[in-house]
C-alpha positions in Angstrom: 46.1 22.9 5.2 45.2 26.1 6.8 45.5 29.3 4.6 48.4 31.7 5.3 47.4 35.2 6.4 49.8 38.1 6.0 49.4 40.9 8.6 51.0 44.0 7.2 51.4 46.9 9.7 52.2 50.3 8.2 54.0 53.0 10.0 53.6 56.6 9.2 57.1 57.9 8.6 58.3 60.6 11.0 59.8 63.7 9.5 63.4 64.3 10.3 62.3 67.5 11.7 60.2 65.8 14.3 62.0 64.9 17.4 61.6 64.5 21.1 58.0 63.9 22.3 56.7 63.8 18.7 59.0 60.8 17.9 58.0 59.0 21.1 54.3 59.5 20.3 54.8 58.1 16.8 56.6 55.0 18.1 53.9 54.5 20.7 51.1 54.8 18.2 52.9 52.3 15.9 53.2 49.8 18.7 49.5 50.0 19.6 48.6 49.5 15.9 50.9 46.5 15.7 49.3 44.9 18.8 45.7 45.5 17.6 46.4 44.1 14.2 48.1 41.0 15.6 45.1 40.4 17.8 42.8 40.8 14.8 44.8 38.2 12.9 44.8 35.8 15.8 41.0 36.2 16.2 40.5 35.7 12.4 42.7 32.6 12.4 40.8 31.2 15.4 37.4 31.7 13.8 38.5 30.2 10.5 40.0 27.2 12.3 36.8 26.6 14.2 34.7 26.9 11.0 36.9 24.5 9.3 36.7 22.1 12.2 32.9 22.3 12.3 32.8 21.8 8.5 35.0 18.7 8.9 32.9 17.3 11.7 29.7 17.9 9.7 31.2 16.2 6.7 32.1 13.2 8.8 28.7 13.1 10.6 26.9 13.3 7.2 28.6 10.1 6.3 28.8 8.3 9.6 25.6 9.3 11.4 23.2 8.0 8.7 25.0 4.7 8.7 24.8 4.7 12.5 21.0 5.3 12.4 20.6 2.6 9.8 22.6 0.2 11.8 20.5 0.9 15.0 17.3 0.6 13.1 18.4 -2.7 11.5 19.3 -4.1 14.9 16.1 -3.0 16.7 13.5 -3.9 14.0 13.0 -7.5 15.1 9.8 -9.2 16.0 10.3 -10.4 19.6 8.5 -10.0 22.8 8.5 -6.8 24.8 9.5 -4.5 21.9 7.5 -1.7 20.4 8.0 -3.3 17.0 6.3 -6.5 18.1 3.5 -4.8 20.0 2.6 -2.7 17.0 2.8 -5.7 14.7 0.6 -7.8 17.0 -2.0 -5.1 17.7 -1.7 -2.3 15.1 -2.7 1.0 16.7 -3.5 2.6 13.4 -7.0 3.4 12.3 -7.5 1.1 9.3 -10.4 1.5 6.9 -11.7 -0.3 3.9 -13.9 1.7 1.4 -16.1 0.0 -1.2 -17.3 1.5 -4.4 -20.0 -0.2 -6.4 -20.9 0.1 -10.1 -24.7 0.5 -10.3 -26.2 -0.7 -13.6 -28.5 1.9 -15.1 -29.6 0.1 -18.3 -30.3 -3.5 -17.5 -33.0 -3.9 -20.2 -30.8 -2.5 -22.8 -28.0 -4.8 -21.8 -30.3 -7.8 -22.2 -31.0 -6.5 -25.7 -27.3 -6.5 -26.5 -26.4 -2.9 -25.9 -23.3 -1.7 -24.0 -23.7 -1.7 -20.2 -23.8 1.7 -18.5 -22.8 2.0 -14.9 -22.5 4.7 -12.3 -20.0 4.5 -9.4 -21.6 4.6 -6.0 -19.7 5.0 -2.8 -17.7 5.0 -0.6 -19.1 2.7 2.0 -16.5 2.7 4.7 -15.7 0.1 7.3 -13.3 0.3 10.2 -11.0 -2.7 10.1 -9.4 -4.4 13.1 -6.6 -6.8 12.3 -4.7 -8.2 15.3 -2.3 -11.0 15.0 -3.6 -14.0 17.0 -2.4 -17.4 18.1 1.1 -16.0 18.0 3.9 -18.6 18.5 7.6 -18.2 18.1 9.6 -20.9 16.3 13.2 -21.9 15.6 14.8 -19.9 18.4 12.9 -16.7 17.6 13.9 -16.5 14.0 10.3 -17.2 12.9 6.8 -16.5 14.3 3.5 -18.1 13.4 0.2 -16.2 13.6 -3.3 -15.8 12.1 -4.4 -12.3 11.0 -8.0 -12.0 12.2 -9.9 -9.2 10.5 -13.1 -7.6 11.8 -15.1 -4.9 10.0 -17.4 -2.3 11.5 -19.5 0.0 9.4 -18.8 3.8 9.6 -21.9 5.7 8.5 -20.4 9.1 9.1 -17.6 8.3 6.6 -19.9 6.7 4.0 -22.1 7.9 1.2 -25.2 6.2 2.7 -26.3 3.3 5.0 -25.7 -0.3 4.3 -29.3 -0.6 3.3 -28.6 1.4 0.1 -29.7 -0.7 -3.0 -27.3 -1.6 -5.7 -28.3 -3.1 -9.1 -25.4 -5.3 -10.3 -24.7 -8.5 -12.2 -26.1 -11.6 -10.6 -22.8 -13.4 -9.7 -24.3 -16.7 -8.6 -26.4 -16.9 -11.7 -23.5 -16.1 -14.0 -21.3 -18.7 -12.1 -23.9 -21.4 -12.7 -24.4 -20.5 -16.3 -20.6 -20.6 -16.9 -20.5 -24.2 -15.5 -22.8 -25.4 -18.3 -21.1 -24.6 -21.6 -23.1 -27.3 -23.5 -25.9 -25.5 -25.4 -28.6 -28.0 -24.4 -27.7 -27.9 -20.7 -27.4 -24.1 -20.8 -30.9 -23.8 -22.1 -32.2 -26.1 -19.4 -30.5 -24.0 -16.8 -31.8 -20.8 -18.3 -35.4 -22.2 -18.3 -35.0 -23.4 -14.7 -33.8 -19.9 -13.7 -36.8 -18.3 -15.3 -39.1 -20.5 -13.3 -37.4 -19.2 -10.1 -37.6 -15.6 -11.3 -33.8 -15.4 -11.4 -32.3 -13.1 -14.0 -28.9 -11.8 -15.1 -29.1 -8.8 -12.8 -30.0 -8.5 -9.1 -30.8 -5.6 -6.8 -29.4 -6.0 -3.3 -28.4 -3.9 -0.4 -24.7 -3.0 0.2 -24.7 -5.1 3.3 -26.1 -8.2 1.4 -23.7 -7.9 -1.4 -20.7 -7.7 0.9 -21.6 -10.0 3.8 -24.0 -12.4 2.3 -27.6 -13.2 1.4 -29.5 -16.4 0.7 -29.7 -16.9 -3.0 -32.8 -18.6 -4.5 -30.8 -20.3 -7.2 -28.2 -21.7 -4.9 -30.8 -22.8 -2.4 -32.6 -24.8 -5.2 -29.4 -26.4 -6.4 -28.5 -27.3 -2.8 -31.2 -30.0 -3.0 -29.1 -31.8 -5.6 -25.7 -30.8 -4.1 -26.0 -30.7 -0.3 -22.4 -29.5 0.1 -23.3 -26.3 -1.8 -23.6 -23.2 0.3 -26.8 -21.3 -0.5 -25.5 -18.0 0.8 -23.5 -15.7 -1.4 -21.6 -12.5 -0.6 -18.4 -10.9 -1.8 -17.0 -11.0 1.7 -19.1 -13.8 3.0 -17.5 -15.5 6.0 -14.7 -12.9 5.9 -15.8 -10.8 8.9 -14.3 -11.8 12.3 -12.2 -14.4 10.5 -8.8 -15.0 9.1 -7.3 -16.3 5.8 -5.2 -19.0 7.4 -2.0 -19.4 9.4 1.2 -17.5 8.4 4.7 -18.1 9.4 6.8 -14.9 9.2 10.5 -14.3 9.5 11.2 -12.1 12.5 14.3 -10.4 11.1 16.5 -11.8 13.8 19.0 -13.3 11.3 18.7 -10.7 8.5 16.9 -7.3 8.8 15.8 -7.6 5.2 13.6 -10.6 6.2 11.6 -8.6 8.7 7.9 -9.8 8.5 8.6 -11.7 5.3 6.2 -14.6 4.7 7.9 -18.0 5.0 4.7 -20.2 4.7 1.0 -19.8 4.4 -1.3 -22.5 5.6 1.7 -24.8 5.9 2.9 -24.3 2.3 5.9 -22.3 1.0 4.3 -22.0 -2.4 0.9 -21.9 -4.1 -0.6 -24.5 -6.4 -3.1 -22.6 -8.5 -0.8 -21.5 -11.3 1.0 -23.3 -14.0 4.6 -22.2 -13.3 6.8 -22.4 -10.3 7.6 -18.7 -10.5 4.0 -17.7 -10.5 3.3 -20.0 -7.5 6.0 -18.4 -5.4 5.1 -16.7 -2.1 7.2 -13.5 -2.0 7.5 -10.6 0.4 5.4 -9.5 3.3 1.6 -9.3 3.5 1.9 -5.6 2.8 1.5 -4.2 6.4 5.2 -3.6 6.7 8.5 -3.9 5.0 12.2 -4.2 6.1 14.0 -1.1 7.2 16.5 1.0 5.2 14.7 0.8 1.8 16.6 1.9 -1.3 15.2 3.2 -4.6 16.6 0.3 -6.7 14.8 -2.5 -4.9 11.5 -4.1 -5.5 8.9 -4.3 -2.7 7.3 -7.7 -2.8 3.8 -8.3 -1.4 1.8 -11.6 -1.0 -2.0 -11.1 -1.3 -4.2 -14.1 -0.4 -7.2 -12.1 -1.8 -5.4 -11.9 -5.2 -4.1 -15.4 -4.9 -0.6 -14.3 -5.9 2.5 -12.3 -5.1 3.2 -9.0 -6.8 5.8 -6.2 -6.6 6.1 -2.5 -6.6 9.0 -0.4 -7.9 10.3 3.1 -7.1 8.5 5.8 -9.0 9.4 9.2 -7.5 10.4 11.1 -4.4 7.4 12.6 -2.6 6.6 14.6 0.5 3.7 13.3 2.6 2.5 16.2 4.8 6.1 17.4 5.2 7.7 13.9 5.5 10.1 12.9 2.7 9.3 9.5 1.2 9.9 7.2 -1.7 6.8 6.3 -3.7 6.6 2.8 -5.0 3.9 1.5 -7.3 3.2 -1.8 -9.1 4.2 -1.3 -12.8 1.9 -2.2 -15.6 4.0 -5.3 -16.2 2.6 -6.9 -13.0 -0.7 -7.6 -14.9 0.7 -7.4 -18.4 0.7 -10.1 -21.0 4.3 -10.9 -20.6 6.4 -14.1 -20.6 6.9 -13.8 -16.8 3.1 -13.8 -16.3 2.4 -16.7 -18.6 1.9 -19.0 -15.6 -1.1 -16.9 -14.4 -3.0 -18.0 -17.5 -4.9 -21.2 -16.6 -5.1 -23.3 -18.6 -1.8 -22.3 -20.2 -2.4 -19.8 -22.9 -5.9 -18.8 -21.7 -5.1 -15.1 -20.9 -7.9 -12.6 -20.2 -6.0 -9.6 -21.6 -3.3 -7.2 -20.5 -4.1 -5.5 -17.2 -6.3 -8.3 -15.9 -5.9 -11.4 -13.7 -8.4 -14.3 -14.0 -8.6 -15.7 -10.4 -11.5 -18.2 -11.1 -9.0 -21.0 -10.4 -8.7 -19.9 -6.8 -12.3 -18.7 -6.3 -14.0 -22.1 -6.5 -14.7 -21.6 -10.2 -16.5 -18.3 -10.0 -15.8 -16.3 -13.2 -14.0 -13.5 -11.4 -11.3 -11.3 -13.0 -9.3 -8.7 -11.1 -8.0 -5.4 -12.5 -7.2 -2.0 -11.3 -10.3 0.3 -10.7 -12.0 1.4 -13.9 -9.7 -0.9 -15.9 -6.8 1.4 -15.2 -3.7 0.1 -17.1 -5.8 -2.5 -18.9 -6.4 -2.7 -22.6 -8.6 0.1 -24.0 -11.2 -2.3 -25.3 -12.2 -3.2 -21.8 -12.7 0.5 -20.9 -14.7 1.2 -24.0 -16.9 -1.9 -23.5 -18.6 -0.4 -20.4 -20.0 3.2 -20.4 -19.0 4.9 -17.2 -15.4 3.7 -17.0 -13.0 6.6 -16.3 -9.5 5.3 -15.5 -7.4 7.9 -13.8 -3.8 7.5 -12.5 -4.3 9.9 -9.6 -7.4 8.1 -8.3 -6.9 4.5 -9.4 -3.2 3.8 -9.1 -1.9 1.7 -6.2 0.9 3.6 -4.4 3.0 2.8 -1.4 5.0 5.7 0.2 7.8 4.6 2.4 10.2 6.4 4.6 13.7 5.4 3.4 15.0 4.6 6.9 11.7 3.2 8.1 10.6 -0.4 7.7 7.1 0.2 6.5 4.6 2.4 4.6 4.3 6.1 5.3 1.3 6.4 3.0 -0.8 4.0 1.0 -3.3 4.3 -1.8 -4.5 0.8 -2.3 -6.8 0.8 -5.3 -6.2 -2.9 -5.5 -9.0 -4.5 -7.4 -12.1 -4.4 -9.6 -14.3 -7.4 -9.6 -15.2 -8.1 -13.2 -17.5 -10.9 -14.4 -16.8 -12.3 -17.8 -19.7 -11.9 -20.1 -21.8 -14.7 -21.6 -24.1 -15.1 -24.5 -24.2 -12.0 -26.7 -21.4 -10.3 -24.7 -19.2 -13.3 -24.2 -16.0 -11.3 -24.8 -16.9 -8.5 -22.4 -16.1 -7.9 -18.7 -18.6 -6.5 -16.3 -17.2 -4.4 -13.4 -19.0 -4.9 -10.1 -17.1 -3.0 -7.4 -13.7 -1.9 -6.3 -12.2 -1.2 -2.9 -9.7 1.2 -1.4 -7.7 0.3 1.7 -6.5 3.1 3.9 -4.8 3.4 7.3 -4.3 6.3 9.7 -2.5 6.7 13.0 -4.9 8.1 15.6 -2.7 11.2 16.1 -2.8 12.1 12.4 -6.4 11.5 11.4 -8.9 14.3 11.1 -12.0 12.8 12.6 -14.3 14.8 10.4 -17.5 13.1 9.1 -17.6 12.9 5.4 -17.0 10.8 2.4 -13.3 11.3 2.1 -10.5 10.1 4.4 -8.3 13.1 5.1 -5.2 12.4 7.2 -3.1 15.1 8.7 0.5 15.0 10.0 1.9 17.3 12.5 5.5 18.5 12.2 6.5 16.8 15.5 5.8 13.3 14.0 7.8 13.8 10.8 9.8 10.5 11.0 7.3 8.0 12.1 6.0 5.4 9.7 2.9 3.5 9.4 1.5 0.1 10.1 4.9 -1.4 10.0 5.9 0.5 13.1 8.9 2.6 13.0 10.5 5.6 14.6 13.7 7.1 13.4 14.7 7.9 17.0 16.6 4.6 17.6 15.9 2.3 19.3 12.3 3.4 19.9 9.9 2.1 17.2 6.3 3.4 16.9 3.7 2.2 14.5 1.5 4.3 12.3 -0.2 4.3 9.0 -1.3 7.1 6.7 -3.1 7.2 3.5 -2.9 9.9 0.9 -5.4 12.7 1.3 -8.2 11.1 -0.7 -9.0 7.5 -1.4 -10.5 7.0 -4.7 -12.5 10.3 -4.9 
């Protein structure tokens, strides 16, 4: 209801002595005043009405327009030919990088004498990563799509601490793996004696390139004589360059926008077989490159990682602004790797749990005694941090975070401090874990990345690109969808 305005026009009384022309002037002045005030009231009422109308329209738009945008995004975010979403999914235009940090052992002789290991973090060693989807085939009337995600890595010296030829002293993983296979004291002594004849010790010094991509190991080569099927080459990412981790079948989002890019099967299976419960063997979520559109604060973002041999989830942590862009920050809670009832199935055999904050993946790594954790044992039990001198867990540097635009269907920023490779101890330090390296994944759209040589990845975002989101490919200008990925300002520094 519009307000009522009272326009009161006052007349100056005319003296009874005034007459003639003076009276006429008084009446004329009063009439002019009356007309002016009426016009004023009419103008005021018009302005107020317009303002109320604008306010009403704004109120309606504030409720209707976001729903309209959400509806448009939900309809357009589908993996199908000849769409921006599909093109960006198939050939991500973002600059994707993988940075490695190694733990260089500084006191190997003291460790052999039973003292606490001391390590110094060395890195980053940065690689540009290319990850197109290949062998793409649509299935079931476009509701699913099969593909392999081939990954190729190219070293970036200008973004690295040093060359791939840098030497790193670390634990000898093949030797520890062989020693772990022989728990019998008699056999263990025989293996130890055999290793000494070969000059193989508990520690090894190798180049960054060898540790990552592979080198011929003397111990494995000698054992190959007895087991021909054994590969004599070892590397943390051996056979991972220019290769893929198997075939995926994804939902396209055609039937339900919340299924966009969600994994249906991996290598023909809808679940895993490494763990001891059905829940832990479930394949949930996307592969982490993108998420469904219109994300809310109260949902969990599920990710399946073949590297980690499991699915995990992230929950809303806080609102953030990434270079001027509003976003929701999600992060895996400590419960993901905690000693909880829900995680009991990850302890193989049942009840054999490595400790809170850790994941023993030896069951899916061909028996290699490998345990995963966050960098520097972040969120793990304090005893693991104290067991190795040089561990400095820090939330800002070592927490995994995913920043997503609420309307967008994928990440706006990513800090992926996903793993530390830890080797369970043996002999006098049987209850210890030995950290070897950790990695940080980062992705940058070409238009947002500062191509400045150095050891830190420093993205920048211009104001004109305030609503585009990364590697999942999204633009809030419906129906146009553009891919881009951004990492936070520093990655593990």
